[in-house]
N, C-alpha and C positions, 0 to 999 in steps of 0.2 A: 799465501800458501793454498788458499781455497779457490775454487772456480768462481769466475765473475758471474756465472749464471745465478748465483745466490745473493745478488745485491738488493733484493726486495726486502722490505721491512718485515721482520719476523715478530715484532712486538704484538702482544695481544691487544685487540681494540677494547675500548672501555665497556662496550656492551657485553662482550664475551667475558671480560673480567668480572663484571657485576654478576652475571649469571653464575659463574663459578663460585663467587663468594656466597651467593644466596644458597646454592646447593650445599656448599660446605657447612653453612650454618643450619642446614636442615629445614630451610624455608620452602614450602610447597609453591612451585611456579607452574603456571599454565603455559606449557610450551606449545605455542601456535606455529612453530616451525618444525614439528616432528616429521622427519623424513625417513625414518627407519621402520619398515613394516614389521620387523620382528620385535619392535618395542612399542607397537601402537595398539595392542590389545586384540589382535586378530587370532582366530583359531586356526592352527596349522594341522595338517594331517601328519602328526608326528611319526606314527608307525610307518606310513607309506614313504615318507622322506628318508627316515633312518634305514629302512629296508633297501631303498634305491641306492644309497651310498655304501652299502655293506656287501657288495658283490665279491665273490672269491677271486674273480679275475683281477681285482685291484692289487693282488699280491704279485702280479707280473708287470714288468716294465716293457711296454710296447710303444716306444716313442714314434710320433709322426709329426712332421712340421706343421701340417694343417690341422691335426687333431684326428682322433680315431674316426674311422669311416662310419661306424654306427652312430656316433654323436653327430657327425655332420649330416647324416641321413635324417636324424631326428629334427635338426634345425630346418632342413629342406622341407620336411613334412609340416612343420609349423607354418611355413609360408604357403605350401600347397593348399592348406585348409583356408587360406585367404585368396585362393585362385592365382597364386604367383608361383611359377615354376623356376626353381633355382637348381643349377648344376652343382652337385656337392664338391666338384673340383674347384669351384669359385668361393668356397667357404673356408675361412681360417678361424680356428678357435683361439681365444686369448683369455688371460686371467683378468677380466674386467675391461670396461670400455676405456679406462684411463690408459691401460697398456695398449689397447687398440689404437688410440690416438697417437701414442708414442711411436708405435711401429709405423703408422702411416706417415707421420712427420719425418721419420728416418728415411722412409722410402722416397718421399717427394721432394725433400728440401735439403739444401746445403746451409751452413751457418749464415745467417743474415737474410735468408729468403723470408717471404711473407705469406701469412695465412689470413684470410678475411673471416671475421667472426661476427655474429649478430649482436646488436645492442638495442634493447636489453638482452642479457644472456647470463649463463652460468659462469662464475669466475674460474672454474677449473681449467678452462682452455689456456688462460694466461700463464698459469703455473707450469703446465705441461710444455707449452711452447718455449718458455724460458729455459726449461731443463734440456730442451733439444736445440737451443741456440737459434730459435726461430722468432722472428718478429711478428707481432699481430697488428692488424688494423681492424677497426670497427666499421661495419655498415649498419644503417639504421633500420629498425622496424618502426612503422608509423601506425598510429591508431586513427582510423577514419571516422567520419561522421556516421557511417553505417555500423559503428560499434564492432569493428574487428581489426586485428593487427594484420599487417602485411609487410612484405619486403619493400623498402624504399630503393627502387632500382637505380635512381640517379645517384644515391649515396653509394650503392654497391659499385656502380661503374666508375665513379670518381676515385674509389679506393684501389682499383686495379692498376698495377704498375708492372714493370719488367720482371721484378722479383716475386710477383704473386704466383703461388703454386696451387692454391686451393681455396675454395669457399666452403665454410662450414654452415650447414643448416641444421636446425633441431626441430624435429617433426613428431609431436608438437613441441613448441618452444618451452624452455624452462627459464623464467617463471611466467612469461606472457601467455602461454597456453595456446598459441595459434598453430593449427595444422597448415601446412603449405597447400595452396590451392592449385588445381590443374593449370590454370592460366599462368600462375607464378612459376611453376616448375618448367613449363615450356619456355618462358622468357629466360629463366636462369640457365637452362641447358644451352639455349642459343648464345648467350653471352659467354658462357664457359667454353663452348666450342670455338667461338670466334677468337678468344684470347688464349686458347690451349691451356686451360687450367682445369683441375679436377674438382669434383663435388664430393664432400664428406657429409653424409647425412646420419645424424644421431636420432634413432627412433626408439629409445628405451621406454618412452611413455606412450607408444603408439596404441596400445590396447586399452587406453583409458579415456574414451571420449566423454565430454561433458556437455557442450553445446555445439557439437560439430554439425556440418551440413553436407549435402551431397556434392558440393564443389570441392570438398577435401579429397585428396588422393590418399589411398591407404599407405602406400610405401613406395620408395624409389628403388627398392631391391629389384634387380632384373632389368633396369634401364641401361641401354647400351649406346646411347647417343654420344655421351662423353664418358671419360674415365670416372667411375663412381665407386665410392666405398660406403656401404650401408652398415651401421653399427647397431647392435642391440644385445640383450643378454638376460640371464636369469634374475638379476637383481630386481628389476621391475616386473618383468613378465610373470615370474613366479613368487615375487615378494621375498627373494632369498639372496640378499646381497652378500652374505657370508659364504656362499657357494663359489663365488669368484669364477664364473664362466660367462664369457661374452663371445661375440663373433664379429668378423668382418666379412661382408659379402662384396666381392669385386665384380664390377660390371663395366662395360664399355666396348668400343670398337675392338675387333678381335686382336689386332696387332698390339695395341696398347694394353689391353686386358691381359694378354698372355705374358707380355714383358713385366707388367706389374706383379703378376702371380709368381713369376720366376724369382724376382728380386725379393718379394715379400716372404717367399718360402725360405730364403737364406736367413732373413731376419728371425722368423719364427723358429727355425731350426737351431739358431744360435741360443735361444732362450728356453724353448720347450717348457714353458711355465705352467701349463694347465695340468692339474693333477688327474691321475687315472680314475679315482673314485667318482668325481663329479662328471667326467666324460661318460663313464658307464651309466651314470644316473640320469643324464639329461633327457633321454627319451621318456622315461617314466615321469620325470618332473614336468615336462612340457605337456604330456598327455593329460596329467591331472591338474593343470594350472587353473581350471575353472573354479575349483574349490576355494582358492584364495582370491582369485580375481573377482568373484561374485561379491565377496565381503568388501574388498577394496573399492569396487565400483559403487556399491551401495553407500559406503562411508563418504566418498568424495561427492557423490550426487546429493546426499542429504545435507552435507555441510554447505555445498554451493547453493542449494535452494534456501537454506536458512539465511545465508548472506544476502541473497536476492530479496528475501522478504524483509530483512532488517534495513536494507539500504534503498528501498523504493522511495523515491522523492526525498531522500535524506538531504538536509541542507549542508551537511559537513563532508560527506564522502560519497563517491560513486564506486560501484563495482564494475570493473572493466571485464568485458566478455572473455570467458575462458572456453576455447574450443575443446581442450583436453589436457590431461596431465594431472598432477597432484597439487598444483598451486593456484592461488587466486591473488589478483592485484587490486588494491584499493587506491583510488585517486582521492587525495585529501583536497577539499575545495576551498579551504581557508588558508591564509598565509601562516605557515608554521614550518619549523625545521623538522623534517622527517627524522633526522638523527636525534634531535632532542626529544621528539615524541617517543621514539623507540626506547630511549634510555629511561624516560620518565614512566612509561608504561611498565617497564620492568622494576624500576626503583620504587614506584608508589602503588602500582596495581598488581604487581607480581605476574605480569603477562609478557611473554617473550615473543617479539615479532622482529622482522628485519626491515630496515629502511631500504628504499629503492636503490640507493647508490651502491649497495652491496652487489646488486645485479647490473650495475652500469646504466641505470636510468640516469640520463644526463640532466633532466629537469627535476626540480624540487617537488616533493609532495606525494610520493608513492610509498605504499606499505605492502609488504608481501606476507601472506599467511599460507600455511600448509593445510590442504583439504584432507590430509591423511590423519590429522589430529582426532583423537576420540571425541565423539559428538558432544558429550557433556562439557568437557574442557573447552572445546571450540566455541560452543554457544555462550558459555560464561565469559570467555575471553573476548569475544566480539562485543558483547554487551558492555564490558568494561572499557573497550576502545571507544565505543560511542558515548559512554558516560564521560570519558575524558574529553572528547571533542565538544561535548555539550557545554563544558565549562567555558568555552571561548565565545559564547553568545554575547 
């Protein structure tokens, strides 16, 4: 009766079930995976935000498949401040990056076609791909002796086949935190042009550097060497996931770019999913983003520095370098099941963390934590993790 797209296991994993049980019982849990900025103790400009979404123009319905021109101009201005010129005709507004991915998959693929995604990476891609009847293949990110993550190009090239339509990069990656380097983007573009495949670049965490360096490129927006789709939105830039406004920037050789825009416009015109109030508000929200970004940056940098100080020469765990984003990865140096560790940390220590396999780390022994967690909870939780590991002496 139902689509075969939904053959994946929908049962709750034991870690999530335990977390739900503890919360139902009223037990206080240190959530070191906090990813919702509206639930992380930040101060928002309530009056400014509410005023921005309360325009009288919201009472009119003025649909446009790409989004209101004023909103697209605001997005273009955001990039102009980064010295990147974007034609507003190349910007398409969507209701979140999940929808953006869905639209791009519809545009590029037929059922059974393939998309390459990074490993480790965020599990969202797999669900969206399945719902669009698209197959996914992983390419590897490798961690070098120089303490940074990078694309394993041999892995990427070996994954390309006749049905490969696009490569997804996340800049910076979630959860590995690596920004793509200039040398990497040049090699990636060369490969994609050779095989006539598109680049999809997710840049939602772009504004949050942690230990970035000058070899990092800021954005792939505006690159025209191959067909390119750049994604971002208010969820991370303004700390407002509930506003549900993201965008796709289309770039590439003129003929391919124009054809992509024509077809994408049909898709967006079919849905017209972005509400008028948030489109009218986006200019004000982007202009005033520094108020919340300053708090988020301060939080993630303080938590990251605390991690560094706690893990210097630690015999049980290493901190893997994070260029940017909201997450940090710990490499456990003793033989232990990361799944059992995550479960026991929650069961016995009331600390909620994610094992690496949630993010497709193929090797054993990785733990992921969110740098967005309020500092007091973060510090206490990390100390409990190290106390737990100390028991294995």
